[in-house]
TORBA-764035 format. One record per residue (C-alpha): residue number from 0; residue in three letters; y, x, z. Coordinates in pm, whole numbers, plus 50000, padded with zeros to 5 digits. Each point is the difference from the previous one (the first is absolute). Layout:
   k   r     Y     X     Z
 NUM ALA     Y     X     Z
...
// end
This chain:
   k   r     Y     X     Z
   0 MET 50000 50000 50000
   1 SER 50244 50280 50081
   2 HIS 49952 50156 49656
   3 LYS 50138 49679 49845
   4 VAL 50315 50034 50209
   5 VAL 50042 50365 49900
   6 VAL 49941 49932 49630
   7 GLY 50228 49695 50006
   8 THR 50277 50193 50173
   9 LEU 49966 50292 49761
  10 ALA 50007 49767 49697
  11 THR 50312 49827 50133
  12 VAL 50180 50330 50058
  13 VAL 49906 50134 49655
  14 GLY 50107 49674 49835
  15 ALA 50334 49999 50182
  16 TYR 50061 50364 49900
  17 ALA 49917 49927 49634
  18 PHE 50227 49693 50002
  19 TRP 50283 50208 50149
  20 GLN 49955 50278 49742
  21 VAL 50000 49759 49705
  22 GLY 50284 49789 50137
  23 ARG 50245 50284 50039
  24 ASP 50007 50052 49621
  25 PHE 50167 49662 49951
  26 GLN 50349 49874 50068
  27 PHE 50194 49680 49938
  28 VAL 50252 50084 49731
  29 LYS 50264 49733 50049
  30 PHE 50078 49743 50266
  31 GLU 50258 49729 49944
  32 PRO 50096 49827 50327
  33 ARG 50131 49648 49978
  34 SER 50375 49951 50021
  35 PRO 50144 49790 50285
  36 GLU 50114 49740 49743
  37 GLU 49649 49969 49862
  38 ILE 49858 49963 50351
  39 GLU 50240 49712 50075
  40 LYS 49924 49835 49667
  41 ARG 49625 50021 50067
  42 ARG 50046 49851 50349
  43 LYS 50199 49706 49862
  44 GLU 49746 49936 49724
  45 GLY 49709 50032 50242
  46 VAL 49828 50271 49799
  47 GLY 49736 50166 50212
  48 LEU 49795 50310 49938
  49 GLU 49978 50078 49632
  50 ILE 49786 50287 49877
  51 ARG 50050 50111 49641
  52 SER 49899 50307 49809
  53 LEU 50319 50165 49881
  54 GLU 50040 50277 49747
  55 THR 50275 50152 50215
  56 ARG 49760 50068 50285
  57 LEU 49692 50207 49940
  58 LEU 49774 50242 50170
  59 GLU 50047 50341 49843
  60 TYR 49874 50352 50059
  61 THR 50225 50231 50198
  62 PRO 50160 50288 49805
  63 GLU 49769 50249 50176
  64 ALA 49692 49801 49899
  65 LYS 50124 49975 49640
  66 ALA 50051 50377 49984
  67 ARG 49656 50065 50150
  68 MET 49830 49763 49753
  69 ARG 50195 50145 49705
  70 ALA 49882 50349 50095
  71 LYS 49638 49882 50025
  72 PHE 50018 49826 49660
  73 GLU 50152 50307 49836
  74 GLU 49727 50220 50154
  75 ALA 49730 49762 49872
  76 LYS 50151 50005 49649
  77 ARG 50014 50379 50009
  78 GLN 49635 50019 50105
  79 GLN 49895 49762 49721
  80 LYS 50195 50203 49746
  81 ASP 49841 50324 50124
  82 GLU 49652 49844 49983
  83 LYS 50060 49886 49641
  84 GLU 50125 50344 49897
  85 SER 49711 50182 50168
  86 GLY 49747 49757 49850
  87 LYS 50108 50069 49642
// end
């Protein structure tokens, strides 16, 4: 029974670490807060929570993550090119 607790705890810790590592590559690019006039208008009209997908708000890679991925892609292209040249 105790091995299940150990394995479960270890899996939770590893999953949290992986989630943290992947999540730090992303950032919200733009946030548009509502103006006070729009808030008053929504209160008067009785508009509640409204969730829409906007093009102005998206989840994007951080500049560091973009640079890291660009370097990896360039390295992969270089390796493919070298393999083609050595194979001929």
